[in-house]
N, CA, C and O atoms as CSV, one atom per row, in Angstrom:
chain,resi,resn,atom,element,x,y,z
A,1,MET,N,N,71.821,126.848,131.905
A,1,MET,CA,C,71.629,126.015,130.748
A,1,MET,C,C,72.666,124.885,130.783
A,1,MET,O,O,73.846,125.107,131.055
A,2,VAL,N,N,72.194,123.682,130.504
A,2,VAL,CA,C,73.075,122.516,130.462
A,2,VAL,C,C,73.021,121.950,129.046
A,2,VAL,O,O,71.947,121.637,128.533
A,3,GLU,N,N,74.183,121.822,128.424
A,3,GLU,CA,C,74.272,121.294,127.063
A,3,GLU,C,C,75.204,120.084,127.062
A,3,GLU,O,O,76.357,120.169,127.487
A,4,ARG,N,N,74.685,118.963,126.581
A,4,ARG,CA,C,75.497,117.750,126.491
A,4,ARG,C,C,76.490,117.873,125.343
A,4,ARG,O,O,76.114,118.201,124.218
A,5,LYS,N,N,77.766,117.606,125.635
A,5,LYS,CA,C,78.813,117.642,124.611
A,5,LYS,C,C,79.132,116.245,124.095
A,5,LYS,O,O,79.397,116.062,122.907
A,6,ASN,N,N,79.105,115.263,124.990
A,6,ASN,CA,C,79.228,113.857,124.609
A,6,ASN,C,C,78.624,113.031,125.730
A,6,ASN,O,O,77.899,113.566,126.569
A,7,ARG,N,N,78.907,111.751,125.756
A,7,ARG,CA,C,78.251,110.846,126.710
A,7,ARG,C,C,78.384,111.305,128.161
A,7,ARG,O,O,77.435,111.189,128.936
A,8,ASP,N,N,79.551,111.823,128.532
A,8,ASP,CA,C,79.746,112.176,129.937
A,8,ASP,C,C,80.375,113.556,130.152
A,8,ASP,O,O,80.957,113.815,131.206
A,9,ARG,N,N,80.261,114.431,129.169
A,9,ARG,CA,C,80.800,115.788,129.298
A,9,ARG,C,C,79.720,116.799,128.917
A,9,ARG,O,O,79.025,116.638,127.914
A,10,PHE,N,N,79.593,117.845,129.738
A,10,PHE,CA,C,78.522,118.819,129.579
A,10,PHE,C,C,79.075,120.234,129.718
A,10,PHE,O,O,80.045,120.473,130.439
A,11,LEU,N,N,78.440,121.161,129.017
A,11,LEU,CA,C,78.739,122.577,129.171
A,11,LEU,C,C,77.596,123.186,129.965
A,11,LEU,O,O,76.427,122.999,129.628
A,12,VAL,N,N,77.937,123.915,131.024
A,12,VAL,CA,C,76.934,124.592,131.844
A,12,VAL,C,C,77.201,126.086,131.760
A,12,VAL,O,O,78.313,126.546,132.019
A,13,VAL,N,N,76.174,126.832,131.396
A,13,VAL,CA,C,76.262,128.292,131.337
A,13,VAL,C,C,75.356,128.850,132.425
A,13,VAL,O,O,74.171,128.523,132.493
A,14,VAL,N,N,75.926,129.692,133.270
A,14,VAL,CA,C,75.166,130.331,134.345
A,14,VAL,C,C,75.136,131.826,134.059
A,14,VAL,O,O,76.178,132.477,133.974
A,15,GLU,N,N,73.925,132.362,133.912
A,15,GLU,CA,C,73.761,133.793,133.672
A,15,GLU,C,C,72.949,134.381,134.819
A,15,GLU,O,O,71.820,133.962,135.075
A,16,GLU,N,N,73.535,135.351,135.500
A,16,GLU,CA,C,72.823,136.072,136.550
A,16,GLU,C,C,73.575,137.348,136.852
A,16,GLU,O,O,74.793,137.417,136.687
A,17,GLY,N,N,72.856,138.343,137.289
A,17,GLY,CA,C,73.486,139.612,137.634
A,17,GLY,C,C,74.170,140.297,136.468
A,17,GLY,O,O,75.130,141.042,136.664
A,18,GLY,N,N,73.690,140.055,135.259
A,18,GLY,CA,C,74.260,140.713,134.089
A,18,GLY,C,C,75.576,140.135,133.609
A,18,GLY,O,O,76.221,140.713,132.734
A,19,SER,N,N,75.988,139.006,134.163
A,19,SER,CA,C,77.216,138.360,133.686
A,19,SER,C,C,76.981,136.860,133.571
A,19,SER,O,O,75.962,136.338,134.023
A,20,ARG,N,N,77.939,136.184,132.961
A,20,ARG,CA,C,77.796,134.746,132.772
A,20,ARG,C,C,79.121,134.036,132.995
A,20,ARG,O,O,80.198,134.607,132.825
A,21,THR,N,N,79.005,132.785,133.379
A,21,THR,CA,C,80.170,131.921,133.512
A,21,THR,C,C,79.884,130.640,132.755
A,21,THR,O,O,78.730,130.249,132.581
A,22,GLU,N,N,80.952,129.987,132.306
A,22,GLU,CA,C,80.824,128.702,131.613
A,22,GLU,C,C,81.646,127.671,132.358
A,22,GLU,O,O,82.749,127.948,132.830
A,23,HIS,N,N,81.083,126.469,132.455
A,23,HIS,CA,C,81.706,125.393,133.210
A,23,HIS,C,C,81.616,124.100,132.404
A,23,HIS,O,O,80.573,123.790,131.829
A,24,THR,N,N,82.710,123.356,132.367
A,24,THR,CA,C,82.714,122.037,131.743
A,24,THR,C,C,82.645,121.015,132.862
A,24,THR,O,O,83.496,120.985,133.751
A,25,VAL,N,N,81.616,120.174,132.805
A,25,VAL,CA,C,81.371,119.203,133.863
A,25,VAL,C,C,81.393,117.801,133.273
A,25,VAL,O,O,80.768,117.542,132.245
A,26,THR,N,N,82.115,116.901,133.927
A,26,THR,CA,C,82.068,115.490,133.534
A,26,THR,C,C,81.276,114.733,134.583
A,26,THR,O,O,81.266,115.086,135.763
A,27,LEU,N,N,80.605,113.672,134.115
A,27,LEU,CA,C,79.748,112.874,134.985
A,27,LEU,C,C,79.910,111.412,134.622
A,27,LEU,O,O,79.505,110.980,133.543
A,28,ASP,N,N,80.507,110.649,135.536
A,28,ASP,CA,C,80.696,109.219,135.327
A,28,ASP,C,C,79.356,108.501,135.404
A,28,ASP,O,O,78.484,108.874,136.189
A,29,GLU,N,N,79.202,107.474,134.588
A,29,GLU,CA,C,77.954,106.710,134.539
A,29,GLU,C,C,77.601,106.105,135.899
A,29,GLU,O,O,76.445,106.153,136.319
A,30,ASP,N,N,78.593,105.536,136.583
A,30,ASP,CA,C,78.312,104.895,137.875
A,30,ASP,C,C,77.902,105.914,138.933
A,30,ASP,O,O,77.039,105.626,139.762
A,31,TYR,N,N,78.498,107.086,138.916
A,31,TYR,CA,C,78.144,108.126,139.886
A,31,TYR,C,C,76.731,108.639,139.601
A,31,TYR,O,O,75.950,108.865,140.526
A,32,TYR,N,N,76.410,108.820,138.337
A,32,TYR,CA,C,75.053,109.224,137.943
A,32,TYR,C,C,74.032,108.225,138.474
A,32,TYR,O,O,73.033,108.614,139.081
A,33,ALA,N,N,74.281,106.944,138.248
A,33,ALA,CA,C,73.348,105.905,138.690
A,33,ALA,C,C,73.217,105.891,140.206
A,33,ALA,O,O,72.119,105.733,140.739
A,34,ARG,N,N,74.331,106.055,140.891
A,34,ARG,CA,C,74.315,106.028,142.355
A,34,ARG,C,C,73.484,107.172,142.940
A,34,ARG,O,O,72.772,106.987,143.927
A,35,LEU,N,N,73.577,108.343,142.331
A,35,LEU,CA,C,72.842,109.495,142.861
A,35,LEU,C,C,71.374,109.529,142.468
A,35,LEU,O,O,70.547,110.044,143.221
A,36,THR,N,N,71.036,108.988,141.301
A,36,THR,CA,C,69.675,109.183,140.782
A,36,THR,C,C,68.848,107.908,140.642
A,36,THR,O,O,67.626,107.984,140.507
A,37,ASP,N,N,69.482,106.748,140.671
A,37,ASP,CA,C,68.779,105.495,140.362
A,37,ASP,C,C,68.068,105.588,139.008
A,37,ASP,O,O,67.082,104.890,138.769
A,38,GLY,N,N,68.575,106.455,138.124
A,38,GLY,CA,C,67.979,106.617,136.793
A,38,GLY,C,C,66.645,107.327,136.799
A,38,GLY,O,O,65.920,107.278,135.805
A,39,LYS,N,N,66.300,107.990,137.898
A,39,LYS,CA,C,64.977,108.618,138.015
A,39,LYS,C,C,64.881,109.961,137.298
A,39,LYS,O,O,63.782,110.464,137.062
A,40,PHE,N,N,66.028,110.541,136.952
A,40,PHE,CA,C,66.022,111.743,136.122
A,40,PHE,C,C,67.306,111.776,135.302
A,40,PHE,O,O,68.256,111.048,135.591
A,41,SER,N,N,67.325,112.612,134.294
A,41,SER,CA,C,68.406,112.625,133.307
A,41,SER,C,C,69.713,113.170,133.888
A,41,SER,O,O,69.733,113.789,134.952
A,42,LYS,N,N,70.783,112.927,133.170
A,42,LYS,CA,C,72.079,113.491,133.556
A,42,LYS,C,C,72.012,115.010,133.553
A,42,LYS,O,O,72.550,115.667,134.444
A,43,GLU,N,N,71.353,115.560,132.549
A,43,GLU,CA,C,71.228,117.012,132.472
A,43,GLU,C,C,70.506,117.563,133.703
A,43,GLU,O,O,70.898,118.596,134.246
A,44,GLU,N,N,69.459,116.876,134.138
A,44,GLU,CA,C,68.729,117.341,135.317
A,44,GLU,C,C,69.577,117.206,136.577
A,44,GLU,O,O,69.513,118.067,137.454
A,45,LEU,N,N,70.364,116.149,136.683
A,45,LEU,CA,C,71.259,116.004,137.824
A,45,LEU,C,C,72.247,117.175,137.874
A,45,LEU,O,O,72.489,117.749,138.936
A,46,ILE,N,N,72.801,117.514,136.736
A,46,ILE,CA,C,73.756,118.626,136.698
A,46,ILE,C,C,73.057,119.941,137.026
A,46,ILE,O,O,73.610,120.771,137.747
A,47,GLU,N,N,71.856,120.139,136.508
A,47,GLU,CA,C,71.104,121.351,136.813
A,47,GLU,C,C,70.819,121.441,138.312
A,47,GLU,O,O,71.002,122.503,138.908
A,48,ARG,N,N,70.379,120.356,138.926
A,48,ARG,CA,C,70.112,120.344,140.367
A,48,ARG,C,C,71.397,120.589,141.151
A,48,ARG,O,O,71.389,121.258,142.184
A,49,SER,N,N,72.493,120.042,140.652
A,49,SER,CA,C,73.782,120.218,141.321
A,49,SER,C,C,74.219,121.679,141.287
A,49,SER,O,O,74.767,122.186,142.266
A,50,PHE,N,N,73.981,122.354,140.173
A,50,PHE,CA,C,74.338,123.773,140.095
A,50,PHE,C,C,73.422,124.621,140.970
A,50,PHE,O,O,73.875,125.610,141.546
A,51,LYS,N,N,72.161,124.263,141.082
A,51,LYS,CA,C,71.276,124.985,142.004
A,51,LYS,C,C,71.801,124.825,143.430
A,51,LYS,O,O,71.819,125.780,144.207
A,52,PHE,N,N,72.225,123.610,143.763
A,52,PHE,CA,C,72.819,123.346,145.079
A,52,PHE,C,C,74.034,124.244,145.284
A,52,PHE,O,O,74.153,124.906,146.316
A,53,LEU,N,N,74.932,124.268,144.309
A,53,LEU,CA,C,76.148,125.076,144.434
A,53,LEU,C,C,75.837,126.568,144.542
A,53,LEU,O,O,76.406,127.269,145.379
A,54,LEU,N,N,74.936,127.043,143.695
A,54,LEU,CA,C,74.631,128.474,143.664
A,54,LEU,C,C,73.939,128.951,144.935
A,54,LEU,O,O,73.961,130.142,145.243
A,55,ALA,N,N,73.331,128.040,145.666
A,55,ALA,CA,C,72.736,128.396,146.958
A,55,ALA,C,C,73.816,128.597,148.019
A,55,ALA,O,O,73.549,129.136,149.093
A,56,ARG,N,N,75.039,128.158,147.712
A,56,ARG,CA,C,76.125,128.191,148.684
A,56,ARG,C,C,77.293,129.088,148.304
A,56,ARG,O,O,78.092,129.462,149.162
A,57,GLU,N,N,77.397,129.436,147.019
A,57,GLU,CA,C,78.524,130.261,146.579
A,57,GLU,C,C,78.177,130.963,145.273
A,57,GLU,O,O,77.310,130.497,144.534
A,58,PRO,N,N,78.845,132.084,144.978
A,58,PRO,CA,C,78.585,132.784,143.714
A,58,PRO,C,C,79.098,131.974,142.527
A,58,PRO,O,O,80.011,131.160,142.665
A,59,LYS,N,N,78.509,132.202,141.382
A,59,LYS,CA,C,78.885,131.453,140.173
A,59,LYS,C,C,80.359,131.571,139.850
A,59,LYS,O,O,80.949,130.640,139.301
A,60,GLU,N,N,80.961,132.697,140.180
A,60,GLU,CA,C,82.374,132.914,139.891
A,60,GLU,C,C,83.286,132.029,140.746
A,60,GLU,O,O,84.453,131.834,140.407
A,61,SER,N,N,82.762,131.494,141.850
A,61,SER,CA,C,83.550,130.627,142.729
A,61,SER,C,C,83.492,129.157,142.317
A,61,SER,O,O,84.278,128.343,142.802
A,62,ILE,N,N,82.569,128.820,141.430
A,62,ILE,CA,C,82.435,127.434,140.984
A,62,ILE,C,C,83.561,127.130,140.001
A,62,ILE,O,O,83.846,127.921,139.102
A,63,LEU,N,N,84.192,125.981,140.182
A,63,LEU,CA,C,85.288,125.578,139.296
A,63,LEU,C,C,84.846,125.637,137.838
A,63,LEU,O,O,83.688,125.357,137.528
A,64,ARG,N,N,85.745,125.994,136.957
A,64,ARG,CA,C,85.421,126.106,135.526
A,64,ARG,C,C,85.373,124.749,134.842
A,64,ARG,O,O,84.710,124.590,133.817
A,65,SER,N,N,86.073,123.772,135.404
A,65,SER,CA,C,86.076,122.428,134.832
A,65,SER,C,C,86.229,121.440,135.981
A,65,SER,O,O,87.174,121.534,136.764
A,66,PHE,N,N,85.292,120.485,136.083
A,66,PHE,CA,C,85.360,119.536,137.180
A,66,PHE,C,C,84.479,118.322,136.925
A,66,PHE,O,O,83.560,118.359,136.106
A,67,ASN,N,N,84.775,117.255,137.637
A,67,ASN,CA,C,83.934,116.066,137.660
A,67,ASN,C,C,82.904,116.292,138.764
A,67,ASN,O,O,83.246,116.774,139.844
A,68,LEU,N,N,81.674,115.955,138.503
A,68,LEU,CA,C,80.599,116.246,139.441
A,68,LEU,C,C,80.870,115.690,140.839
A,68,LEU,O,O,80.452,116.288,141.831
A,69,LYS,N,N,81.555,114.567,140.927
A,69,LYS,CA,C,81.765,113.969,142.249
A,69,LYS,C,C,82.688,114.777,143.155
A,69,LYS,O,O,82.757,114.486,144.349
A,70,VAL,N,N,83.399,115.776,142.642
A,70,VAL,CA,C,84.253,116.585,143.529
A,70,VAL,C,C,83.433,117.517,144.422
A,70,VAL,O,O,83.949,118.038,145.411
A,71,ILE,N,N,82.178,117.727,144.085
A,71,ILE,CA,C,81.343,118.600,144.913
A,71,ILE,C,C,81.313,118.097,146.352
A,71,ILE,O,O,81.345,118.893,147.291
A,72,ARG,N,N,81.254,116.778,146.528
A,72,ARG,CA,C,81.170,116.213,147.887
A,72,ARG,C,C,82.406,116.538,148.719
A,72,ARG,O,O,82.342,116.551,149.948
A,73,ARG,N,N,83.519,116.798,148.061
A,73,ARG,CA,C,84.743,117.164,148.768
A,73,ARG,C,C,84.602,118.531,149.456
A,73,ARG,O,O,85.120,118.744,150.553
A,74,TYR,N,N,83.900,119.436,148.797
A,74,TYR,CA,C,83.707,120.790,149.323
A,74,TYR,C,C,82.448,120.904,150.190
A,74,TYR,O,O,82.394,121.692,151.135
A,75,PHE,N,N,81.436,120.094,149.843
A,75,PHE,CA,C,80.156,120.134,150.534
A,75,PHE,C,C,79.731,118.709,150.874
A,75,PHE,O,O,79.075,118.059,150.061
A,76,PRO,N,N,80.087,118.214,152.044
A,76,PRO,CA,C,79.806,116.818,152.406
A,76,PRO,C,C,78.319,116.451,152.352
A,76,PRO,O,O,77.985,115.275,152.207
A,77,GLU,N,N,77.434,117.426,152.465
A,77,GLU,CA,C,75.994,117.152,152.436
A,77,GLU,C,C,75.432,117.019,151.017
A,77,GLU,O,O,74.248,116.728,150.844
A,78,TYR,N,N,76.268,117.230,150.015
A,78,TYR,CA,C,75.808,117.248,148.617
A,78,TYR,C,C,75.060,115.978,148.217
A,78,TYR,O,O,73.922,116.057,147.754
A,79,GLU,N,N,75.675,114.820,148.385
A,79,GLU,CA,C,75.054,113.583,147.904
A,79,GLU,C,C,73.727,113.316,148.598
A,79,GLU,O,O,72.756,112.935,147.945
A,80,GLU,N,N,73.671,113.508,149.901
A,80,GLU,CA,C,72.424,113.288,150.629
A,80,GLU,C,C,71.343,114.249,150.152
A,80,GLU,O,O,70.184,113.860,150.005
A,81,THR,N,N,71.719,115.501,149.910
A,81,THR,CA,C,70.757,116.491,149.433
A,81,THR,C,C,70.224,116.099,148.059
A,81,THR,O,O,69.016,116.161,147.829
A,82,ILE,N,N,71.085,115.705,147.161
A,82,ILE,CA,C,70.663,115.318,145.810
A,82,ILE,C,C,69.798,114.060,145.855
A,82,ILE,O,O,68.774,113.982,145.174
A,83,ARG,N,N,70.202,113.091,146.643
A,83,ARG,CA,C,69.420,111.848,146.748
A,83,ARG,C,C,68.026,112.107,147.303
A,83,ARG,O,O,67.074,111.421,146.931
A,84,SER,N,N,67.899,113.086,148.185
A,84,SER,CA,C,66.598,113.361,148.799
A,84,SER,C,C,65.629,114.015,147.816
A,84,SER,O,O,64.438,114.122,148.112
A,85,THR,N,N,66.115,114.453,146.653
A,85,THR,CA,C,65.248,115.079,145.658
A,85,THR,C,C,64.817,114.101,144.574
A,85,THR,O,O,64.168,114.499,143.606
A,86,ARG,N,N,65.170,112.821,144.724
A,86,ARG,CA,C,64.823,111.818,143.698
A,86,ARG,C,C,63.339,111.610,143.622
A,86,ARG,O,O,62.868,110.806,142.818
């Protein structure tokens, strides 16, 4: 679940395996535009980003608070993968 808290801050709740984690994610306007060309919402970008992360690591390994652009630091293929789903 992705819940918008303000213009560029979101709460993400991941529930699986009988437990849940909460994550605060920030998303800069320019980074959002660069990845999506406005073809889908910020919430959908964050949801797709978490699906990407969860395919690679357990929810407990995902940072509890981060800016979305740090994903590329850990997974260099992130931006290309997200762009290919536009």
